[in-house]
C-alpha positions as CSV (number, residue, x, y, z in Angstrom):
1,M,-26.1,16.7,-5.4
2,S,-27.8,13.7,-6.9
3,R,-24.8,12.0,-8.1
4,S,-22.0,9.9,-6.1
5,I,-18.3,10.8,-6.2
6,P,-16.3,7.6,-5.6
7,L,-13.4,7.6,-3.1
8,Y,-11.6,4.9,-5.3
9,N,-11.8,3.9,-8.9
10,A,-10.3,1.0,-10.9
11,V,-8.1,1.7,-13.9
12,F,-9.9,0.6,-17.3
13,L,-8.3,1.1,-20.5
14,P,-9.0,-0.2,-24.1
15,E,-5.4,-1.4,-23.9
16,M,-6.4,-3.7,-21.1
17,E,-9.4,-5.1,-22.9
18,K,-7.2,-5.9,-26.0
19,V,-4.4,-7.5,-24.2
20,A,-7.0,-9.6,-22.1
21,V,-8.5,-10.9,-25.4
22,D,-5.1,-11.6,-26.7
23,V,-4.0,-13.6,-23.7
24,L,-7.3,-15.5,-23.7
25,R,-6.8,-16.4,-27.3
26,S,-3.3,-17.5,-26.7
27,G,-4.3,-20.1,-24.2
28,K,-1.3,-19.0,-22.1
29,I,-3.4,-17.7,-19.0
30,A,-1.5,-19.1,-16.0
31,G,2.1,-18.6,-17.1
32,G,3.8,-16.6,-19.9
33,D,6.1,-13.8,-21.0
34,W,3.8,-11.1,-19.5
35,V,4.8,-12.1,-16.0
36,S,8.5,-11.2,-16.3
37,K,7.7,-8.1,-18.3
38,F,5.5,-6.8,-15.6
39,E,8.2,-7.5,-12.9
40,S,10.7,-5.5,-15.0
41,E,8.3,-2.4,-15.2
42,I,7.8,-2.7,-11.3
43,E,11.5,-2.9,-10.8
44,K,11.9,0.6,-12.6
45,V,9.3,2.1,-10.3
46,S,10.4,0.4,-6.9
47,G,14.1,1.3,-7.1
48,L,14.9,-2.3,-6.1
49,P,16.5,-4.5,-8.8
50,N,14.7,-8.0,-8.0
51,V,10.9,-8.1,-8.2
52,V,8.9,-11.3,-7.8
53,S,5.2,-10.9,-8.5
54,T,2.7,-12.9,-6.3
55,I,-1.1,-13.4,-6.1
56,D,-1.6,-10.6,-3.6
57,M,0.3,-8.1,-1.3
58,T,-0.3,-10.1,1.9
59,T,1.2,-13.2,0.1
60,A,4.3,-10.9,-0.8
61,L,4.6,-9.7,3.1
62,Y,4.2,-13.4,4.3
63,L,7.0,-14.4,1.9
64,A,9.4,-11.6,3.1
65,L,8.8,-12.7,6.6
66,H,9.4,-16.3,5.9
67,L,12.6,-15.6,3.9
68,I,14.1,-13.8,7.0
69,G,12.9,-16.7,9.3
70,V,10.2,-14.9,11.1
71,G,8.3,-17.3,13.4
72,E,6.9,-17.9,16.8
73,G,8.5,-15.9,19.5
74,D,9.8,-13.3,17.0
75,E,8.6,-9.7,17.2
76,V,7.7,-7.6,14.2
77,L,7.3,-3.8,14.7
78,T,4.4,-2.3,13.0
79,T,1.8,0.4,13.1
80,A,-1.7,-0.4,14.2
81,F,-3.5,2.0,11.8
82,A,-3.5,-0.1,8.6
83,C,-5.3,-2.5,6.6
84,L,-5.5,-6.2,7.8
85,S,-3.7,-7.0,4.5
86,T,-0.6,-5.4,6.0
87,N,-0.5,-6.9,9.5
88,S,-2.1,-10.3,9.0
89,A,1.0,-11.9,7.6
90,I,2.6,-11.3,11.3
91,A,0.0,-13.5,12.7
92,Q,0.1,-16.1,9.9
93,R,3.9,-16.5,10.7
94,K,2.9,-17.0,14.5
95,A,5.0,-14.0,15.3
96,T,4.0,-11.2,17.7
97,P,3.2,-7.6,16.2
98,V,4.7,-4.8,18.5
99,W,2.6,-1.8,17.9
100,V,4.5,1.5,17.2
101,D,2.8,4.9,17.5
102,V,2.6,7.4,14.7
103,S,4.1,10.9,15.1
104,P,1.7,13.6,16.5
105,A,-0.6,15.1,13.8
106,S,0.6,12.7,11.0
107,V,0.1,9.3,9.7
108,S,3.7,8.4,9.8
109,M,5.6,6.0,12.1
110,D,7.1,7.6,15.1
111,V,10.8,7.0,14.8
112,A,11.6,7.5,18.5
113,D,8.9,5.2,19.6
114,F,10.0,2.6,16.9
115,E,13.5,2.6,18.2
116,S,12.4,2.4,22.0
117,K,10.5,-0.8,21.3
118,I,13.2,-2.8,19.7
119,T,14.3,-5.8,21.8
120,E,16.5,-8.8,21.2
121,N,13.3,-10.7,19.9
122,T,12.8,-7.9,17.2
123,K,13.3,-9.5,13.8
124,A,11.7,-7.0,11.5
125,V,9.8,-3.8,11.0
126,I,6.9,-3.2,8.5
127,L,6.8,0.5,7.5
128,Y,3.5,1.3,6.0
129,H,3.4,4.3,3.7
130,V,-0.3,5.2,4.7
131,A,-2.5,6.0,1.9
132,G,0.4,6.8,-0.3
133,Y,1.9,9.2,2.1
134,P,5.7,8.3,2.6
135,G,6.8,7.3,6.0
136,P,10.2,8.1,7.5
137,A,12.0,5.2,5.5
138,R,15.4,6.8,5.5
139,E,15.5,7.1,9.3
140,V,13.9,3.8,9.9
141,A,16.5,2.2,7.6
142,E,19.4,3.7,9.6
143,I,18.1,2.4,12.9
144,C,17.4,-1.0,11.3
145,N,21.0,-1.2,10.0
146,K,22.3,-0.3,13.4
147,H,20.5,-3.1,15.2
148,G,20.5,-5.5,12.5
149,I,16.7,-5.6,11.8
150,T,15.0,-6.3,8.4
151,L,13.0,-3.4,7.1
152,I,9.9,-4.1,4.9
153,E,8.3,-1.2,3.2
154,D,4.6,-1.6,2.7
155,C,4.0,0.4,-0.6
156,D,0.6,-1.1,-1.4
157,N,-1.0,2.0,-2.3
158,A,2.1,4.3,-2.8
159,M,3.2,3.8,-6.4
160,L,5.4,6.7,-7.6
161,A,5.5,8.4,-4.0
162,M,9.0,9.8,-3.4
163,H,11.0,10.0,0.0
164,N,14.2,11.8,0.3
165,F,14.2,12.1,-3.3
166,A,14.0,8.4,-3.8
167,P,11.1,6.1,-4.8
168,V,9.5,4.5,-1.6
169,G,10.4,1.0,-1.4
170,S,14.1,1.8,-2.3
171,F,15.2,2.1,1.4
172,G,14.1,-1.4,2.7
173,D,15.5,-4.9,2.5
174,F,12.0,-5.6,0.9
175,A,9.3,-3.6,-0.6
176,V,5.7,-4.9,-1.1
177,Y,3.2,-3.6,-3.7
178,S,-0.5,-4.2,-4.2
179,F,-2.4,-4.3,-7.6
180,Y,-5.8,-4.7,-6.0
181,P,-8.5,-3.0,-8.2
182,N,-8.5,0.4,-6.4
183,R,-4.8,0.7,-6.5
184,Q,-2.6,2.8,-9.0
185,I,-2.1,-0.3,-11.0
186,N,-5.1,-2.7,-11.3
187,T,-4.4,-6.4,-12.2
188,T,-7.8,-7.4,-10.7
189,E,-5.7,-9.0,-8.0
190,G,-2.0,-9.1,-7.5
191,G,1.0,-8.1,-5.6
192,A,4.9,-8.0,-5.7
193,L,7.9,-8.5,-3.4
194,A,10.8,-6.3,-4.4
195,C,14.0,-7.6,-2.9
196,R,17.3,-6.0,-2.3
197,S,19.0,-9.4,-2.4
198,A,19.1,-11.4,-5.6
199,E,19.4,-14.6,-3.5
200,M,16.3,-13.8,-1.5
201,A,14.4,-13.1,-4.9
202,N,15.5,-16.4,-6.2
203,R,14.2,-18.2,-3.2
204,A,10.9,-16.3,-3.4
205,R,10.3,-17.2,-7.0
206,K,10.6,-20.8,-6.2
207,L,8.6,-20.6,-3.0
208,R,5.7,-19.0,-4.9
209,R,5.3,-22.0,-6.9
210,F,5.4,-24.9,-4.4
211,G,9.3,-24.5,-4.2
212,I,10.0,-25.8,-7.8
213,D,13.1,-24.8,-9.5
214,F,11.7,-24.4,-13.1
215,G,15.2,-24.4,-14.6
216,T,15.5,-28.1,-13.7
217,F,11.9,-29.3,-13.0
218,R,11.1,-30.6,-16.8
219,S,13.2,-33.2,-18.4
220,I,14.3,-32.6,-22.2
221,N,10.9,-34.4,-23.2
222,G,8.9,-31.9,-21.1
223,E,8.1,-34.5,-18.3
224,I,8.6,-33.8,-14.5
225,S,12.2,-34.7,-13.8
226,S,12.9,-37.0,-10.7
227,A,16.3,-35.6,-10.6
228,S,15.0,-32.1,-9.7
229,D,14.8,-31.9,-6.0
230,V,12.3,-29.5,-4.0
231,P,14.3,-28.8,-0.7
232,E,12.0,-26.1,0.5
233,I,8.3,-26.8,0.0
234,G,6.4,-23.6,-0.9
235,W,3.0,-22.4,-1.9
236,S,0.8,-21.5,-4.7
237,M,1.4,-17.8,-4.8
238,T,2.1,-16.9,-8.5
239,L,0.5,-14.0,-10.3
240,N,-0.8,-15.3,-13.5
241,N,-0.2,-14.2,-17.1
242,M,-3.5,-12.7,-17.7
243,C,-3.2,-10.4,-14.5
244,A,0.4,-9.5,-15.4
245,A,-0.7,-8.5,-19.0
246,L,-3.4,-6.2,-17.5
247,G,-0.7,-4.5,-15.4
248,C,1.7,-3.9,-18.3
249,A,-1.1,-2.4,-20.3
250,Q,-1.4,0.5,-17.6
251,M,2.4,1.3,-17.2
252,A,2.6,3.7,-20.1
253,S,-0.2,5.9,-18.5
254,L,0.8,5.6,-14.9
255,Q,2.6,8.7,-14.7
256,T,-0.1,10.8,-16.4
257,R,-2.6,9.5,-13.9
258,H,-0.3,10.3,-11.1
259,D,0.1,13.9,-12.5
260,V,-3.6,14.4,-12.6
261,T,-3.9,13.2,-9.1
262,Q,-1.1,15.6,-8.1
263,H,-3.1,18.5,-9.7
264,N,-6.2,17.6,-8.0
265,V,-4.8,17.5,-4.7
266,A,-3.1,21.0,-5.1
267,R,-6.7,22.3,-6.4
268,L,-8.3,20.8,-3.4
269,R,-5.9,22.2,-0.9
270,E,-6.3,25.6,-2.6
271,L,-10.1,25.6,-2.3
272,T,-10.2,24.3,1.2
273,Q,-7.6,26.2,3.0
274,D,-10.1,28.6,4.5
275,I,-12.5,26.0,5.7
276,V,-12.6,26.3,9.6
277,G,-12.0,23.0,11.4
278,L,-10.5,21.2,8.3
279,N,-6.8,20.5,8.7
280,S,-4.9,19.0,5.9
281,V,-2.4,16.3,6.8
282,P,0.9,17.1,5.1
283,P,3.5,14.8,3.6
284,I,6.9,14.8,5.3
285,E,8.7,18.0,4.0
286,G,10.1,17.5,0.5
287,D,8.4,14.2,0.0
288,I,5.9,13.5,-2.8
289,S,2.8,11.3,-1.7
290,A,1.0,9.1,-4.2
291,Y,-2.4,10.3,-2.7
292,W,-4.4,7.1,-2.8
293,V,-6.7,9.6,-0.9
294,L,-6.4,13.1,0.4
295,L,-6.2,13.2,4.1
296,F,-7.7,15.6,6.7
297,F,-7.9,15.9,10.5
298,V,-11.4,17.1,11.7
299,E,-13.4,17.0,14.9
300,N,-16.7,15.0,15.1
301,R,-15.1,12.6,12.4
302,D,-17.9,10.3,12.2
303,E,-20.5,12.9,11.7
304,I,-18.6,14.6,9.1
305,I,-18.3,11.4,7.2
306,R,-22.0,10.6,7.5
307,R,-22.9,14.2,6.1
308,L,-20.4,13.9,3.2
309,K,-21.7,10.4,2.1
310,Q,-25.1,11.9,2.4
311,S,-24.2,14.5,0.0
312,G,-22.7,12.0,-2.4
313,I,-19.1,12.3,-1.4
314,M,-17.7,8.9,-0.6
315,A,-15.3,9.9,2.3
316,S,-13.8,7.3,4.7
317,S,-12.0,6.8,7.9
318,I,-9.7,4.6,5.7
319,H,-8.6,2.0,8.3
320,Q,-9.5,0.4,11.6
321,R,-6.5,0.2,13.9
322,N,-5.5,-3.4,14.0
323,D,-4.4,-3.7,17.7
324,I,-8.1,-4.1,18.7
325,Y,-8.3,-7.6,17.3
326,S,-7.9,-10.5,19.6
327,G,-6.5,-12.7,16.8
328,F,-3.3,-10.8,17.1
329,A,-2.7,-12.1,20.8
330,S,-0.5,-9.1,21.1
331,V,0.2,-6.9,24.2
332,Q,-2.0,-3.7,24.2
333,Q,0.2,-0.6,23.8
334,Y,-0.6,2.9,24.8
335,L,-0.6,4.8,21.5
336,P,-1.9,8.3,22.0
337,N,-1.3,9.7,18.7
338,T,-2.8,6.6,17.0
339,D,-6.0,7.2,19.2
340,F,-6.1,10.7,17.7
341,L,-5.5,9.4,14.3
342,Q,-8.4,6.9,14.6
343,N,-10.8,9.5,15.9
344,H,-10.1,12.4,13.6
345,L,-8.8,11.1,10.2
346,I,-10.9,11.4,7.0
347,G,-9.8,10.7,3.5
348,V,-11.7,12.3,0.6
349,P,-11.5,11.6,-3.1
350,C,-8.6,13.1,-5.1
351,G,-7.7,10.8,-7.9
352,W,-7.2,10.9,-11.5
353,W,-11.0,10.1,-12.2
354,L,-12.2,13.5,-10.9
355,N,-12.8,16.5,-13.0
356,E,-13.1,20.2,-12.0
357,Q,-16.8,20.0,-11.2
358,D,-16.1,16.9,-9.0
359,L,-13.5,18.9,-7.1
360,L,-15.8,21.9,-6.6
361,D,-18.7,19.7,-5.3
362,I,-16.3,17.9,-2.8
363,V,-15.2,21.3,-1.4
364,A,-18.9,22.5,-1.4
365,S,-19.9,19.5,0.6
366,L,-17.0,19.8,2.9
367,R,-18.1,23.4,3.7
368,V,-21.6,22.5,4.4
369,A,-20.6,19.3,6.5
370,L,-18.2,21.4,8.7
371,A,-20.5,24.3,9.0
372,E,-23.4,22.2,10.1
373,T,-21.4,20.2,12.5
374,F,-20.2,23.3,14.1
375,N,-23.4,25.2,13.8
376,T,-22.0,27.9,11.7
377,T,-22.8,29.5,8.3
378,P,-20.5,28.0,5.6
379,D,-18.1,30.5,4.2
380,H,-17.7,30.8,0.6
381,P,-14.5,32.2,-0.8
382,S,-14.9,35.4,-3.1
């Protein structure tokens, strides 16, 4: 196959181009009405009523940890198999990550291991819905409530995923979303913090712009008011009007792209079910994954990926476990299921940009790669 099939793609629509030109011509690029409109749209998806958009998802995670007072000496439970965009905020708050294993033959946090690692220093848990596959948020939320721990759901590539018949993100005290170009919504860069508490959301809105209360910051003549205090100094973390407008332009077609991805996943599973050595990673029973990528377990993972890329299929191991990084200064944990995950997991393309021929080519390449790796003749379904 001479062409390449990408693992990810960025949404680009004529509506995005039009709204970008409109915003540029308006001159309201940094701030404007699109920001609040976009936040309202994400509220509908997240299941939480108070959404605060941010410059990126790590900023949103940092804000959540700051809002609950996480600092030096505090522990945050999290899984090691994640992007640094998830766990770096823990180090930035000078807190200690406590690495929780995943369940056997899954990508989901192991609930029993999570509860066993709670100590008097545990302040929060970050539950990452890996590659859009929902984690056990309901069970984790129940344990958090019992122990007085804050639950932050990392939904950065899980837009429209469902867990226990509810949107992922709706179980936590906070939910975090990403709008990086290869996510379900592409604002070129951006994130959001969904808060269960209106008070926390109001603090976050101030902190994302240096701590300013924009209801009192300007006097009646438009100048900065000396009577407006800034009691808690924040940062520059605001999503701009241009990015928000790009996000709004994609909301009407979000469900359609999700539905196409679901169709592609069902088709790929149908076509690969007889491939020896290729084991699909299922979502939790009854859940609906957003399928940022389609996940499989294989032996000789690195060789399989090499052969797939050689044939033009941009497969990936998705993440490098974060507990190997000395910058976290954390205690090394024995994580046998994470070990397995790191050595056996591959993600293959399944998104809305693929057509039927792409799916057939992916399956054909998988057959050849698995057969060549195990020195067998590829089977072809009748």
